[in-house]
N, C-alpha and C positions, 0 to 999 in steps of 0.2 A: 871609887864610885864612877870610874870611867866606863865607857861602853856606849854602844849604839842605842839611841832612843828612837822609837818609831815616830813617824811624821805626825803633823797636826791633824789627826783624824780622831773620830769619837771612839773607835775601837781601842785607841791608846788611852783615852781619858777614862773609859768605863771602869777598869779595875780600881783606880785610885778613888773614883767617886763612890763605889760600893764600899771600899774600906773605910772611907771617911764617914759615910752615913752611919756606920756601926757605932761611932763615937757620940752621936747626937741623941738627945732626948726625943721621945715620940713627937712632941710638938715641933721641935726644930727640924726633924727629918721630913716633915710635910712639905717643906720648901726644898726643891731639888737644887743641886749645884749648877753653877754657870759653867758648862763644860769647857775646860781649857783656859778659863778667864780668872784673873785676879784683879785687885784694885790697889792703887796707891792713894791713901787718904790720911787725914790727921788721926792721931791716936785717940780714938773715942769710939767705944763699942756701940753706944747708943746711936751715934751718927752713922756708923757702918751698918747697923741693923735697919735703920730708917731707909738707907739707900737700897739695901737688899729687898726691903718690902716694896720699893718702887719698881725695881727691875724684875722682881718675881723669882729670883734665885739667889743662892748663897755663893759667894766668891770662893773658888777653890783655894786661893792663897791671898794673903793680905800683906802688903808691903808698906813700910814706912821709912822715913829718913832718920838716921842717927848721926850725931856729930862726934868728933874725936874727943871732946871734953865731957862726954857722958858715957855711963856704962850701958851695956846691953839692957834693954827694958824688959827684964824677966817677968815682971808682974803683968804687963800688957801682953807679952808673948803667951803667957799661960792662959789668959782669957781667949786669945785667938785659937790656941790649940783645943781648949775645952769646947769651942764652937765647932770643931772639926776641920778648920782651915789650916793650911800650911803657913809657916812664918817666913817672910822674906824681908831683908833690910837693905836699904841703900846707905852704905856707910861712907860718909864724907870726911876725909882727913883734913879737917879745918877746926879751928877753935874760935870762940867768941870771948874776948876779954877787953874790958874798958871801952866797949862800944866799937871795937875793931874786930874784923874777921881776918884770921891768919891761916894760911895753908901750912900744913905740916910737911916739911921736906921729905921726900921719899928716901933720901940718903940717910936721914936720921932713923927712919923706921928700919931700913936694911941693916944698919949698924947696931941695932939693939937698944937705942936710947929710950924707946917707948915700951920695952918689953914688960915692965911691971904692969902698965895699963893694959897691954894686950893679954897678959895672963889673967887678969881680973875679968876682962871681957870674955875670954874663952871659957873660963870656969862658970860664968853665968850662963853662957850658951849650953855648956855641958849639963848644967842643973835643970835645963828645960826637959832633957831626955828625949827630944825629938830633933830631927834634922832641921837646920836653918839654912836657907839660901842667903848667902852674903854677896852682894854686888859691891865690891870695894872700889872706891874712887870712880863712880859712874861718870861717863862722859869725860874721861881723862884726856881725850884727844881734842877737847875743845879749846877755845881761846877766850873764854868769858868768866873763868872762875879763878880762885886763889890756889887750887891744888893741881892744876892741869900742867901738861908738859910744856916746859920752857927750856931755854938755854942753860939755866941753873937748876932745873928740876927735870932731869933728862929721862928719856925712854929707858935707858939702862938702869937708872935709879929706880924707876917705877917697877920694872920687872924684878929687880933684886928685892924691893920691899914686899912685893906680892909673894915671892917665893919664901921669904923669911917668915911672913905671917902664916902662910900655909903650913910650914914645918912646925912653927910654934903651936898652932892650934892642933896639929896632929899629936904633938907631945902631950898636950893637955887633954887629949881624947874627947875633944869637942866635936859633935856631929855637925859638920858644915859641908855644904855644897857650894863651891866657889864659882860664881857666875861673873864672867868678864864682859862688861857692857860699855863699849864706846858709843859715842854719838854717831848718827848716820854721817856719811861722807858729805863734806861741804868744801867749797872752793879754797878757803884760806887755812885749811888744816895744816898743822906743822909737821905731823908725822903720819905714816901709813899704819894700817892695822898690823901688818907684819912686824913693824918695828917695835910695837908695844905689847905684842902678845906674849904672855908669860910662858907658854908652852903647854902641850896637852897633859903633861904629868902633873901640872899645877892647876888645871882648870877642869871643872865638871860640865859646864855649859857656857856658851857664849850668847851675846845678845846685842840688841840695838835700842837706843832711845831715838825716837823720831816723832815729829808732829806735822800736821797740816796747819800752818799758820794762817792760811788764807790771805786776806789783805789786812791783817792786823797792823803791819808796818808797811811803809811805802815800798820797801825792797822785797816784800814777800808776795808770793803768788799762790793761788789755789792749786793744790796738788792732790791727786787721788792717793789712796793707800798704796797702790802698786808703784806710783811715781815716788812716793816718800821712801819706800823701803827696798825696792828691787835691786838697785845698783849696789847698795851696801850689803844686802843679803848675799849677792853673788860674790862680793869681795871676801866676805867671811868664809864662804865655801872653798875659796882658794887656799886658805891657811889652816883650816881644820875641818874635821868631820864631826865635831861635837854638836849636840843638839842646840837649837837656836831658840832663845827667848826674846820677846819684845818687852824690855824693862819699863819703858814709858811710851805710851801711844795715846794720842788724842787728836781731836780736830777743833779748830776755832769755828765760830759761827760766821765771822765776817768774810764775805767774798764768794759765797756759794751756799750750797745746801748741806748742812751738817747731817741731817737725817739721811740724805742720799749718800753721803760719805760713809756713814756707818753701815748702811745697807750694802754698799759696794765692798766695804771691808769684809763683811760676813761672807760674801760670795767669793772673794779673792783669796782668803786664807788658805784653802786647799792647794793653791798654786805654789805654796812655799813648803815643800815636802819635809824640810828639816825643822820646821817651826813646831814647837811643843807647848808653848806657853805665851799668853798675852796678858799684859798688865795695863789696865786703863788708868791714866793719870787723872784723878778726880779732884783736882784742886784748882781753885780760881786764882791764877797768878799770871799777870801780864795779858791773859785772855781767859775767857770762861771755858775751861777744858772739861767741865763736869758733864757727866752723862745727862743729867737733867737740866742742862742750860736752857732748854726749852721743852715744852711738852712733846713736840714732834721728835726732837732728838731722843728723849727718853723712850718714846714709843718705838722708834727704830731699833734702839738697843734691846728693848723687851722682845721685839719680834725676832731679832737675831738669836737671842738666848732661847726663845721658844723653839725655833728651828733646830738648834743644836740639842736641846733636851729631847725633842722628838726623835732625833737620830740616835741618841743614846738609848732610848727605849726600844727602838727598832733593832738596834744592835744587840741589846739584851735578849730580846725575843729570838733573834737569829741564833744566839749562842745556846739557848735551851731547846730549840726546835729539834724534833727527832730526826 
């Protein structure tokens, strides 16, 4: 599934939008897709549809978190596919036992210790019958979690684990697009992107997780969308020409204007030519990252989507014009 993907423009989004609309009931199809945008939220279809009613469009893809001690949520994935959206998961190699969270060592994965679990997971993905985007170990370059790169959980171990999983899923004929998503660059990072990149043969797309924390914490400052992502985006372009996703993106309210931040994001996206997908993190955790954290924030997002939907329609007309 390798190959060049067009930039974050609505001429790229249009074909997928039209194909997905064919899967919807007439009532569902009345609400257009949010071009190029998906959402990370809790696994609850009613909650998802309530959010879409607020923003005025249907998310092209829906992402959720999966832990290492649970199987692929095939039941929920089928509900998402029936709605016409793509399935994406952030798969975190950690377990919850006895009230403790433990990271799964990458060396164990690479050596096949977890192959029985991986085969079950892959077969559940295959049963969906549709491609699934998997972001394995998102933010693996951070220093705040139990599965991230350390002296005993090395970059070499991570790459070996990734390649082992890729090969196993291929053998099981599971339809997967592997999306490698580190955190944006930060001063205390232990490894560079180049050190932890599994290689183009094992990756279908790359991505970034990044937030405007505003003044949520004393050490944070308000940063524009451009400031959050530019340096990291440029660093990715130096190691691969794969398409770029934003796996997690959002802004806090504290320290500035979140509606203004969203409006600026909407204007700035075309300046990132390899960007093909944006996933808004719509969970209240440490800050209120939700689209509807305020009425003004919601309205700014609605306006952004209206602009993009209008561009899709103009593009459609241009395609059929004599």
